[in-house]
C-alpha positions in Angstrom: 21.3 -6.9 35.3 24.0 -8.9 37.1 23.6 -11.3 40.1 26.1 -10.8 42.9 26.6 -13.2 45.8 27.7 -11.8 49.1 27.2 -12.5 52.8 25.6 -10.1 55.3 25.6 -10.6 59.0 22.2 -11.0 60.8 22.0 -7.3 61.8 22.6 -6.1 58.3 20.0 -8.5 56.9 17.5 -7.3 59.4 18.2 -3.6 58.6 18.0 -4.3 54.8 14.6 -6.0 55.2 13.3 -3.2 57.5 14.4 -0.5 55.1 13.1 -2.4 52.0 9.7 -2.9 53.6 9.5 0.7 54.9 10.6 2.6 51.8 10.7 0.3 48.8 7.8 -2.1 49.0 10.1 -4.9 50.1 12.4 -4.5 47.1 15.9 -5.2 48.5 17.7 -4.4 45.2 16.2 -0.9 45.1 17.1 -0.5 48.8 20.8 -1.4 48.3 20.9 0.8 45.2 19.5 3.8 47.2 22.0 3.1 50.0 24.9 3.0 47.6 23.8 6.2 45.8 23.4 7.9 49.2 26.9 6.8 50.3 28.4 8.1 47.1 26.7 11.4 47.5 27.6 11.9 51.1 31.2 10.9 50.4 31.3 13.9 48.1 32.3 12.0 45.0 28.9 12.0 43.2 26.3 14.6 42.7 25.5 17.6 40.5 28.5 19.4 39.0 28.8 22.5 36.9 29.8 21.5 33.3 29.6 24.9 31.8 27.6 28.2 31.6 24.9 29.7 29.5 24.8 33.5 29.1 21.8 35.4 30.3 21.0 39.1 29.6 19.3 40.5 32.7 15.7 41.7 32.4 15.9 43.1 35.9 18.5 43.7 38.6 20.2 40.6 40.0 23.1 39.7 42.1 25.9 37.2 41.4 25.3 34.0 43.3 28.9 33.6 44.2 30.2 37.1 45.1 27.0 38.9 45.7 27.8 41.9 43.5 24.6 43.6 42.1 24.1 43.9 38.3 21.7 46.1 36.3 19.1 45.3 33.7 20.9 44.6 30.4 24.1 43.2 31.9 25.1 39.7 31.0 25.5 37.1 33.7 26.0 33.3 33.4 23.6 30.5 34.4 25.5 27.2 35.3 24.7 24.0 33.4 24.4 21.1 35.9 25.0 17.5 35.1 25.5 14.4 37.2 29.2 13.8 37.8 32.0 13.2 40.3 33.8 15.9 42.2 34.7 16.8 45.7 32.6 20.0 45.2 29.6 18.1 43.9 26.2 19.3 45.1 23.7 16.8 46.6 20.8 18.4 44.6 20.4 21.1 42.0 19.7 24.4 43.7 16.1 25.5 43.5 16.9 29.2 43.7 18.0 31.3 40.7 21.8 30.9 40.2 23.6 33.4 38.1 27.3 34.1 38.2 29.2 37.2 37.0 31.8 36.7 34.3 34.7 36.8 36.9 33.1 34.1 39.2 32.1 31.9 36.2 35.7 32.1 34.9 37.2 31.3 38.2 34.9 28.3 39.1 36.3 25.0 37.9 33.9 23.0 35.7 33.8 19.3 35.3 
């Protein structure tokens, strides 16, 4: 842990105290950390990025997440592997729906 000294104007101090009390049981350090993480995420430089793919043999019909083409049972599609990282294409959160890409889309999508 490192101690930092900086000066905030009265409005910023009031906002920090209000947010800390409302969401973080008065913990201003956690509040500042959450605000910085949110800023990084919304700036598009931090989030979940695809770092690779894992092959999946289909047990039932499924469509490619990216292009929408339907594939049959027995075909091989690719499930993305997500990790925290920096990219202009970073996602705010890992998708909750099933995500499978066909070989063409998996090959064309840049990975971190």
